[in-house]
BAKOL-174142 format. One line per 8 residues: number of its first residue (from 1); their letters; for each residue x, y, z of C-alpha. Coordinates in pm, whole numbers. Layout:
REM BAKOL-174142
NUM) a) X:Y:Z  ... $
//
This chain:
REM BAKOL-174142
1) mvilaary) -26:6:-9  97:339:-106  -10:638:115  40:944:-143  70:1293:117  -175:1569:75  -25:1815:-213  15:2163:-66 $
9) rprrtlga) -226:2413:-250  -241:2792:-255  -532:2916:-54  -803:3034:-303  -1062:3362:-239  -1418:3258:-230  -1503:3416:-518  -1248:3165:-685 $
17) mktidtii) -1420:2873:-561  -1572:2686:-846  -1965:2564:-777  -1975:2165:-867  -2246:1922:-773  -2129:1701:-516  -1814:1717:-278  -1758:1343:-104 $
25) sarwvipv) -1516:1354:149  -1385:1053:328  -1114:916:573  -946:714:270  -974:735:-114  -874:384:-287  -851:532:-637  -747:179:-800 $
33) epdgacld) -528:406:-1023  -223:412:-908  -212:76:-844  -188:10:-387  -242:417:-383  -429:521:-55  -540:888:-23  -557:979:322 $
41) rhsvavdn) -826:1233:400  -929:1315:42  -1235:1401:-127  -1373:1340:-506  -1525:1649:-663  -1806:1545:-870  -1993:1729:-1168  -2268:1636:-1449 $
49) gvivdvlp) -2186:1290:-1348  -1813:1301:-1377  -1543:1305:-1165  -1343:1647:-1186  -1088:1589:-958  -960:1360:-664  -763:1619:-445  -705:1654:-37 $
57) taaaekky) -1005:1750:140  -822:2106:286  -748:2151:-88  -1127:2102:-170  -1264:2307:88  -1056:2600:-87  -1146:2527:-470  -1479:2390:-503 $
65) rgretiel) -1815:2466:-359  -2084:2176:-336  -2456:2181:-392  -2411:1877:-190  -2128:1812:45  -2102:1436:210  -1853:1385:474  -1773:1011:599 $
73) aehalipg) -1550:1016:847  -1471:691:900  -1532:542:549  -1299:423:178  -1402:519:-104  -1346:265:-367  -1470:286:-735  -1810:104:-785 $
81) lvnahtha) -1752:-280:-817  -1794:-437:-1155  -1944:-805:-1180  -1767:-887:-1459  -2003:-1223:-1524  -2375:-1289:-1389  -2723:-1428:-1493  -2898:-1177:-1261 $
89) amtlfrgl) -3240:-1269:-1307  -3132:-1628:-1211  -3156:-1447:-808  -3530:-1630:-869  -3385:-1962:-842  -3125:-1900:-530  -3159:-2198:-341  -3361:-2443:-591 $
97) addlplmd) -3124:-2688:-649  -2754:-2736:-430  -2496:-2938:-340  -2483:-3104:-747  -2226:-3137:-1008  -2249:-2860:-1306  -2402:-3099:-1607  -2656:-3263:-1325 $
105) wlnrhiwp) -2738:-2909:-1198  -2792:-2783:-1549  -2941:-3095:-1708  -3205:-3219:-1388  -3267:-2928:-1225  -3202:-2542:-1399  -3237:-2615:-1756  -3615:-2780:-1710 $
113) aeakwvgp) -3721:-2479:-1437  -3600:-2236:-1684  -3836:-2373:-1937  -4118:-2388:-1724  -4105:-2045:-1569  -3870:-1830:-1751  -4038:-1538:-1940  -4080:-1142:-1963 $
121) efvrdgse) -4224:-1124:-1557  -3970:-1399:-1448  -3708:-1160:-1587  -3788:-838:-1479  -3836:-943:-1136  -3547:-1163:-1084  -3308:-871:-1234  -3485:-624:-959 $
129) laaaemlk) -3389:-845:-720  -3058:-878:-868  -3000:-486:-891  -3130:-471:-528  -2889:-666:-370  -2607:-587:-616  -2619:-163:-512  -2659:-289:-163 $
137) sgttcfnd) -2320:-477:-172  -2149:-193:-377  -2196:-288:-716  -2212:-40:-977  -2202:-230:-1311  -2252:-588:-1426  -2208:-801:-1713  -2524:-1078:-1804 $
145) myffpeet) -2586:-1367:-1979  -2972:-1404:-1998  -3301:-1478:-2184  -3497:-1189:-2228  -3217:-915:-2183  -3472:-637:-2299  -3638:-692:-1944  -3302:-650:-1770 $
153) aqvvhatg) -3229:-353:-1967  -3542:-178:-1874  -3485:-218:-1525  -3139:-101:-1531  -3244:193:-1677  -3514:269:-1407  -3290:156:-1166  -2951:409:-1285 $
161) lraclgmi) -2740:136:-1297  -2453:12:-1585  -2413:-295:-1717  -2353:-459:-2056  -2608:-693:-2178  -2569:-1013:-2353  -2722:-1072:-2704  -2735:-1437:-2577 $
169) lidfptay) -2686:-1704:-2808  -2741:-2074:-2758  -2850:-2352:-3044  -3168:-2475:-2902  -3511:-2325:-2889  -3644:-2172:-2575  -3864:-1946:-2435  -3706:-1649:-2586 $
177) aqspddyl) -3616:-1756:-2880  -3628:-2064:-3146  -3325:-2040:-3342  -2978:-1917:-3375  -3094:-1649:-3605  -3358:-1567:-3383  -3137:-1524:-3066  -2916:-1298:-3308 $
185) dkglalhd) -3166:-1087:-3466  -3327:-1015:-3136  -2973:-939:-2978  -2895:-717:-3279  -3219:-516:-3181  -3120:-479:-2806  -2789:-344:-2935  -2993:-101:-3190 $
193) twrnseli) -3192:5:-2930  -2939:80:-2635  -2647:154:-2835  -2684:533:-2758  -2702:472:-2379  -2488:642:-2122  -2531:317:-1876  -2613:8:-2106 $
201) stafapha) -2367:-147:-2359  -2410:-483:-2530  -2175:-778:-2554  -2212:-1091:-2758  -2271:-1389:-2507  -2279:-1727:-2688  -2363:-1965:-2400  -2063:-2225:-2452 $
209) pytvsdgp) -1838:-2424:-2660  -2075:-2713:-2602  -2389:-2557:-2670  -2337:-2324:-2990  -2237:-2501:-3275  -1943:-2364:-3545  -2206:-2163:-3792  -2361:-1913:-3532 $
217) lekictln) -2016:-1856:-3426  -1864:-1780:-3765  -2230:-1547:-3781  -2088:-1358:-3451  -1746:-1363:-3533  -1853:-1172:-3892  -2109:-957:-3708  -1784:-822:-3476 $
225) nelnlpvh) -1584:-723:-3731  -1858:-445:-3780  -1934:-385:-3398  -1622:-455:-3215  -1829:-584:-2890  -1695:-804:-2623  -1766:-1185:-2646  -1863:-1325:-2312 $
233) mhvhetaf) -1860:-1679:-2332  -1841:-1979:-2075  -1534:-2186:-2148  -1319:-2419:-2013  -1530:-2446:-1702  -1504:-2820:-1659  -1286:-3117:-1728  -1612:-3337:-1878 $
241) eveqalak) -1619:-2967:-2065  -1298:-3046:-2235  -1354:-3418:-2276  -1652:-3395:-2447  -1484:-3116:-2711  -1187:-3357:-2798  -1435:-3607:-2893  -1702:-3434:-3066 $
249) hklrplar) -1444:-3185:-3248  -1111:-3326:-3174  -995:-3004:-3060  -997:-2828:-2692  -1288:-2590:-2687  -981:-2277:-2642  -844:-2415:-2946  -1172:-2440:-3159 $
257) lkkldllg) -1228:-2102:-3033  -928:-2009:-3218  -962:-2181:-3511  -1320:-1965:-3556  -1096:-1642:-3541  -1308:-1581:-3159  -987:-1571:-2966  -850:-1240:-2937 $
265) pqlaavhm) -923:-893:-2741  -1283:-940:-2757  -1318:-1264:-2555  -1399:-1240:-2213  -1382:-1599:-2134  -1583:-1707:-1844  -1434:-1985:-1543  -1104:-2157:-1714 $
273) tqllpeei) -1064:-2420:-1440  -881:-2650:-1706  -567:-2512:-1884  -262:-2597:-2020  20:-2358:-2027  24:-2325:-2396  -333:-2221:-2347  -230:-1939:-2091 $
281) aalagnga) 21:-1827:-2328  -227:-1814:-2623  -457:-1590:-2422  -192:-1386:-2347  -54:-1350:-2683  -365:-1281:-2856  -525:-1062:-2557  -817:-1225:-2442 $
289) hvlhcpqs) -933:-1204:-2088  -1070:-1425:-1819  -1360:-1370:-1591  -1289:-1540:-1285  -1581:-1682:-1061  -1448:-1874:-747  -1738:-1918:-553  -1947:-2072:-851 $
297) nlklasgf) -1638:-2300:-935  -1611:-2408:-557  -1948:-2486:-519  -2004:-2699:-821  -1621:-2799:-784  -1560:-2731:-1136  -1184:-2678:-1064  -947:-2430:-1032 $
305) cpvhalmq) -881:-2115:-1203  -494:-2081:-1234  -557:-1668:-1158  -157:-1618:-1050  -31:-1829:-1365  -256:-1610:-1608  -180:-1216:-1406  188:-1323:-1471 $
313) agvnvalg) 178:-1423:-1825  -1:-1058:-1829  -379:-1196:-1877  -599:-949:-1774  -845:-1125:-1522  -1154:-978:-1390  -1397:-1130:-1147  -1745:-1228:-1139 $
321) tdgaasnn) -1987:-1378:-922  -2157:-1602:-1166  -2591:-1647:-1078  -2709:-1645:-776  -2848:-1995:-836  -2497:-2181:-801  -2323:-1913:-569  -2527:-1849:-378 $
329) dldmldel) -2508:-1468:-408  -2426:-1117:-591  -2191:-1020:-326  -1882:-861:-479  -1674:-835:-176  -1715:-1145:-32  -1617:-1278:-403  -1303:-1046:-390 $
337) rsaallak) -1202:-1244:-67  -1229:-1581:-187  -1026:-1482:-527  -747:-1347:-289  -767:-1635:-74  -824:-1901:-317  -546:-1781:-591  -318:-1807:-286 $
345) avaadpta) -372:-2193:-235  -358:-2234:-564  -26:-2114:-640  96:-2241:-288  222:-1859:-262  92:-1625:-40  150:-1328:-256  -11:-1489:-554 $
353) lpaasalr) -313:-1223:-529  -200:-910:-292  -514:-736:-162  -456:-432:-354  -467:-669:-672  -789:-856:-584  -987:-502:-575  -816:-394:-907 $
361) matlngar) -995:-740:-1029  -1323:-647:-917  -1286:-308:-1039  -1048:-172:-1358  -969:-503:-1451  -1341:-590:-1485  -1463:-268:-1684  -1144:-343:-1869 $
369) alglderi) -1283:-704:-1982  -1580:-495:-2098  -1408:-199:-2285  -1531:54:-2046  -1176:115:-1824  -1192:484:-2009  -1538:526:-1840  -1534:356:-1510 $
377) gsltagka) -1267:152:-1287  -1102:380:-1140  -1141:712:-908  -998:910:-1139  -1078:1258:-1275  -1273:1255:-1624  -1411:900:-1580  -1768:833:-1487 $
385) aditaidl) -1898:865:-1100  -1934:543:-994  -1862:519:-663  -1885:276:-369  -1853:418:1  -1761:131:278  -1784:189:661  -1480:60:833 $
393) gcissqpv) -1539:233:1120  -1707:-36:1279  -1584:-349:1514  -1504:-584:1301  -1302:-366:1066  -1080:-224:1367  -813:-144:1394  -753:-1:1026 $
401) ydpisqiv) -375:-39:957  -424:-114:564  -776:-19:408  -734:-227:92  -627:-505:296  -942:-435:541  -1200:-431:246  -1070:-711:95 $
409) yaagrdqv) -1040:-934:428  -1246:-809:656  -1565:-593:510  -1863:-713:442  -2129:-589:237  -2311:-464:529  -2078:-197:563  -2131:-42:209 $
417) tdvwvagk) -2357:263:333  -2361:458:-11  -2311:419:-384  -2310:641:-690  -2318:557:-1036  -2281:852:-1277  -2301:1086:-968  -2638:966:-863 $
425) rllhtgrl) -2706:889:-520  -2889:489:-551  -2785:369:-226  -2852:665:44  -2706:535:374  -2825:186:330  -3165:279:194  -3212:215:-195 $
433) ttldeaei) -3322:568:-350  -3479:414:-719  -3565:74:-624  -3915:-36:-352  -3728:-316:-131  -4085:-378:-26  -4241:-459:-356  -3912:-651:-458 $
441) lakakqwr) -3929:-888:-164  -4307:-949:-207  -4236:-1052:-526  -3956:-1262:-457  -4169:-1469:-174  -4468:-1492:-425  -4206:-1647:-703  -4101:-1855:-461 $
449) dkisgk) -4473:-2028:-346  -4521:-2053:-732  -4172:-2273:-833  -4195:-2468:-540  -4573:-2546:-566  -4695:-2419:-253 $
//
């Protein structure tokens, strides 16, 4: 951790002060850029949804007049957390089928439940539940892959969250679409609807190599030559997947994606628990991203993503929760703690993933994987004011020697008090400002009763 000293600034007269929307002053500001920086008694100045300055609080008081001034004496400000892999609406399947292997979980439980229940209303209500949970745990942006993304888009727009929404693609028919071309047509319509949005972006989202055949993947490659979007896909999730690919295609999944010209800077490959050294080198050499979901991989016993080896090779590794049906929460603070601890155990090296690197995985690395790192992921002047405030003044976080370590290894989502997206306060002292929590809870209970047959 590097504690940066406050810079001296000459005193300004009151008349020279600039009026801006918001000044947020905190005990610590952790900008993520530069790595390991922790700014003592600093303020973040926000105007028109953008960070205009990060400076010592004493200097901010002389330079800016805020229409709103917020003082957080025991808090750390961090960039809003970026959940790089979700199936948001699956919150309504939380706890439905636990303690099962992946393919059993999918084939005998999740896919039949989806066939019976998933539709626009399910996705809308599940996405609201997910949005509420993510905001209350400090997430400001999520990368989603699920059916009826048009419904998720409406929830995101109404809530004020930021999201990258997947244009889902799978070979077989569902309630959402009947053919690969139907999926692609609906996905492209989603892209066209939201392409000028400040908060909503899109990605191609072919489900996995074992559920999407060569033809549709080739179409994605052709379309993406023009659109240049992320390609969000489950890859090398289990040993069974790799064995199945070798039997069917005579190629490991990553080699097949390379053959189809999909292994490149657009690829955001989820899970990646089964990797050979040469595959790690190929990911690094082609600029692909890995989206690590440690808790889901642990719960489904899918394997271990070699995070340390990937990062040592220069691969950008981001962090996601996966869906609440396999995690069973969307808590990115808990996820980044798991990632930091697991990386050390897998590498047999306690220095494999330091706290600052884990926090970067959950913020700037996620933004980079989604092509959003010029807009979000760090508390830097010129970027959107996506900010999370964490109270480190409680019993479980005291005493504070290193705020970054406390956030990664000790803090819980109950310590997230305030969240801003593009300068708008979506969580105010623990209360949601754009979502009706009581209504969301009532709908969740109604779905529970329906699905369980009560």
